[in-house]
Short mmCIF file of the C-alpha atoms (twelve columns), coordinates in Angstrom:
data_MODEL
# 
_entry.id   MODEL 
# 
loop_
_atom_site.group_PDB 
_atom_site.id 
_atom_site.type_symbol 
_atom_site.label_atom_id 
_atom_site.label_alt_id 
_atom_site.label_comp_id 
_atom_site.label_asym_id 
_atom_site.label_seq_id 
_atom_site.Cartn_x 
_atom_site.Cartn_y 
_atom_site.Cartn_z 
_atom_site.pdbx_PDB_model_num 
ATOM 1   C CA . GLN A 1   -15.663 15.821 16.087 1 
ATOM 2   C CA . VAL A 2   -13.226 13.561 14.264 1 
ATOM 3   C CA . GLN A 3   -10.964 11.425 16.419 1 
ATOM 4   C CA . LEU A 4   -7.762  9.901  15.051 1 
ATOM 5   C CA . VAL A 5   -5.885  7.212  16.973 1 
ATOM 6   C CA . GLU A 6   -2.490  6.030  15.734 1 
ATOM 7   C CA . SER A 7   -0.682  2.827  16.605 1 
ATOM 8   C CA . GLY A 8   2.229   0.739  15.392 1 
ATOM 9   C CA . GLY A 9   5.235   2.858  16.266 1 
ATOM 10  C CA . GLY A 10  8.281   1.487  18.008 1 
ATOM 11  C CA . LEU A 11  12.003  0.865  17.893 1 
ATOM 12  C CA . VAL A 12  13.507  -0.813 14.849 1 
ATOM 13  C CA . GLN A 13  16.979  -1.317 13.448 1 
ATOM 14  C CA . ALA A 14  18.065  0.396  10.248 1 
ATOM 15  C CA . GLY A 15  16.809  -1.526 7.254  1 
ATOM 16  C CA . GLY A 16  13.787  -2.785 9.134  1 
ATOM 17  C CA . SER A 17  10.077  -2.210 8.640  1 
ATOM 18  C CA . LEU A 18  7.118   -0.911 10.598 1 
ATOM 19  C CA . ARG A 19  3.434   -0.496 9.807  1 
ATOM 20  C CA . LEU A 20  1.513   2.409  11.284 1 
ATOM 21  C CA . SER A 21  -2.274  2.454  11.583 1 
ATOM 22  C CA . CYS A 22  -4.712  5.283  12.215 1 
ATOM 23  C CA . VAL A 23  -8.364  4.667  13.029 1 
ATOM 24  C CA . ALA A 24  -10.773 7.521  12.360 1 
ATOM 25  C CA . SER A 25  -14.059 7.864  14.222 1 
ATOM 26  C CA . GLY A 26  -16.770 10.430 14.792 1 
ATOM 27  C CA . ASN A 27  -18.005 12.787 12.089 1 
ATOM 28  C CA . ILE A 28  -16.150 11.113 9.235  1 
ATOM 29  C CA . PHE A 29  -18.661 11.254 6.391  1 
ATOM 30  C CA . SER A 30  -17.028 14.302 4.796  1 
ATOM 31  C CA . ILE A 31  -13.429 13.036 4.830  1 
ATOM 32  C CA . ASN A 32  -11.682 12.822 1.453  1 
ATOM 33  C CA . VAL A 33  -7.948  13.195 2.017  1 
ATOM 34  C CA . MET A 34  -6.008  11.570 4.850  1 
ATOM 35  C CA . GLY A 35  -2.303  11.731 5.433  1 
ATOM 36  C CA . TRP A 36  0.748   11.131 7.548  1 
ATOM 37  C CA . TYR A 37  3.137   13.799 8.833  1 
ATOM 38  C CA . ARG A 38  6.261   13.448 10.941 1 
ATOM 39  C CA . GLN A 39  8.201   15.676 13.283 1 
ATOM 40  C CA . ALA A 40  11.753  15.027 14.393 1 
ATOM 41  C CA . PRO A 41  13.153  16.702 17.522 1 
ATOM 42  C CA . GLY A 42  13.892  20.373 16.892 1 
ATOM 43  C CA . LYS A 43  12.409  20.285 13.390 1 
ATOM 44  C CA . GLN A 44  9.132   21.314 11.802 1 
ATOM 45  C CA . ARG A 45  6.328   18.913 11.087 1 
ATOM 46  C CA . ASP A 46  6.661   17.645 7.520  1 
ATOM 47  C CA . LEU A 47  4.344   15.867 5.138  1 
ATOM 48  C CA . VAL A 48  5.126   12.187 4.580  1 
ATOM 49  C CA . ALA A 49  2.263   11.026 2.355  1 
ATOM 50  C CA . THR A 50  -1.382  11.618 1.537  1 
ATOM 51  C CA . ILE A 51  -4.144  9.545  -0.010 1 
ATOM 52  C CA . THR A 52  -7.589  10.448 -1.321 1 
ATOM 53  C CA . ILE A 53  -10.711 8.415  -0.724 1 
ATOM 54  C CA . GLY A 54  -10.314 7.187  -4.303 1 
ATOM 55  C CA . GLY A 55  -6.781  5.971  -3.657 1 
ATOM 56  C CA . ARG A 56  -4.722  8.717  -5.277 1 
ATOM 57  C CA . THR A 57  -1.411  9.014  -3.398 1 
ATOM 58  C CA . ASN A 58  1.305   11.606 -2.917 1 
ATOM 59  C CA . TYR A 59  4.689   11.121 -1.228 1 
ATOM 60  C CA . ALA A 60  7.531   13.235 0.048  1 
ATOM 61  C CA . ASP A 61  10.635  12.674 -2.056 1 
ATOM 62  C CA . SER A 62  12.509  11.362 0.980  1 
ATOM 63  C CA . VAL A 63  10.182  8.366  1.369  1 
ATOM 64  C CA . LYS A 64  9.307   7.508  -2.233 1 
ATOM 65  C CA . GLY A 65  9.972   3.869  -2.986 1 
ATOM 66  C CA . ARG A 66  10.250  2.969  0.708  1 
ATOM 67  C CA . PHE A 67  6.903   3.960  2.261  1 
ATOM 68  C CA . THR A 68  3.413   3.023  1.097  1 
ATOM 69  C CA . ILE A 69  0.255   4.766  2.231  1 
ATOM 70  C CA . SER A 70  -3.068  2.964  1.993  1 
ATOM 71  C CA . ARG A 71  -6.533  3.074  3.508  1 
ATOM 72  C CA . ASP A 72  -9.433  0.750  4.188  1 
ATOM 73  C CA . ASN A 73  -12.504 2.932  3.828  1 
ATOM 74  C CA . ALA A 74  -14.794 0.230  5.209  1 
ATOM 75  C CA . LYS A 75  -12.756 0.157  8.418  1 
ATOM 76  C CA . ASN A 76  -12.074 3.916  8.488  1 
ATOM 77  C CA . THR A 77  -8.404  3.066  8.845  1 
ATOM 78  C CA . LEU A 78  -5.299  4.631  7.340  1 
ATOM 79  C CA . TYR A 79  -1.989  2.770  7.069  1 
ATOM 80  C CA . LEU A 80  1.642   3.600  6.454  1 
ATOM 81  C CA . GLN A 81  3.920   0.700  5.540  1 
ATOM 82  C CA . MET A 82  7.507   1.803  6.125  1 
ATOM 83  C CA . ASN A 83  10.330  -0.294 4.682  1 
ATOM 84  C CA . SER A 84  14.099  0.191  4.542  1 
ATOM 85  C CA . LEU A 85  13.899  2.481  7.544  1 
ATOM 86  C CA . GLN A 86  16.851  4.724  8.264  1 
ATOM 87  C CA . PRO A 87  17.862  6.754  11.348 1 
ATOM 88  C CA . ASP A 88  16.701  9.922  9.551  1 
ATOM 89  C CA . ASP A 89  13.165  8.485  9.655  1 
ATOM 90  C CA . THR A 90  13.169  8.790  13.449 1 
ATOM 91  C CA . ALA A 91  10.292  11.081 14.403 1 
ATOM 92  C CA . VAL A 92  6.847   11.276 15.886 1 
ATOM 93  C CA . TYR A 93  4.385   10.305 13.152 1 
ATOM 94  C CA . TYR A 94  0.981   11.999 13.079 1 
ATOM 95  C CA . CYS A 95  -2.194  11.028 11.293 1 
ATOM 96  C CA . ASN A 96  -3.989  13.975 9.690  1 
ATOM 97  C CA . VAL A 97  -7.304  14.821 8.098  1 
ATOM 98  C CA . PRO A 98  -6.840  18.225 6.470  1 
ATOM 99  C CA . ARG A 99  -10.565 18.906 5.919  1 
ATOM 100 C CA . TRP A 100 -13.739 17.590 7.520  1 
ATOM 101 C CA . TYR A 101 -17.109 19.333 7.817  1 
ATOM 102 C CA . ASP A 102 -18.676 19.787 11.255 1 
ATOM 103 C CA . GLY A 103 -22.000 21.075 9.926  1 
ATOM 104 C CA . SER A 104 -21.015 24.716 9.840  1 
ATOM 105 C CA . ARG A 105 -17.370 24.911 8.806  1 
ATOM 106 C CA . TRP A 106 -14.424 22.928 7.521  1 
ATOM 107 C CA . ARG A 107 -11.839 21.894 10.100 1 
ATOM 108 C CA . ASP A 108 -8.724  19.763 10.337 1 
ATOM 109 C CA . ALA A 109 -7.891  16.928 12.734 1 
ATOM 110 C CA . TRP A 110 -4.703  15.405 14.120 1 
ATOM 111 C CA . GLY A 111 -3.909  12.243 16.003 1 
ATOM 112 C CA . GLN A 112 -1.835  12.184 19.163 1 
ATOM 113 C CA . GLY A 113 1.239   10.855 17.363 1 
ATOM 114 C CA . THR A 114 3.237   7.653  17.552 1 
ATOM 115 C CA . GLN A 115 7.002   7.498  18.055 1 
ATOM 116 C CA . VAL A 116 9.184   5.770  15.475 1 
ATOM 117 C CA . THR A 117 12.828  5.295  16.393 1 
ATOM 118 C CA . VAL A 118 15.340  3.785  13.996 1 
ATOM 119 C CA . SER A 119 18.682  2.697  15.414 1 
ATOM 120 C CA . LEU A 120 21.916  1.915  13.593 1 
# 
């Protein structure tokens, strides 16, 4: 199994910053890509950003220039630095590993989510 535990969410005023963390544990040797998704009330879960083990990144257009994804492979930790937050960024943020190998098949993994609320 791969376990993902997020932290760092909270309430912040518009224009403020937050840093999310996600610690991966368990059967992590096969992990390449990690990412962040978010889901606002009544909406689908959307991609925020992804990063490969080599550091290649990809961002949703809505967060480019404001959010930065990074990872510390030695600590098995994924980060999301969020700056210039706006009310539209309010959502539950989920850590994701799209593919990991359990010895017989490839699977995905999700964290439990962390709430980010941005007030005016």
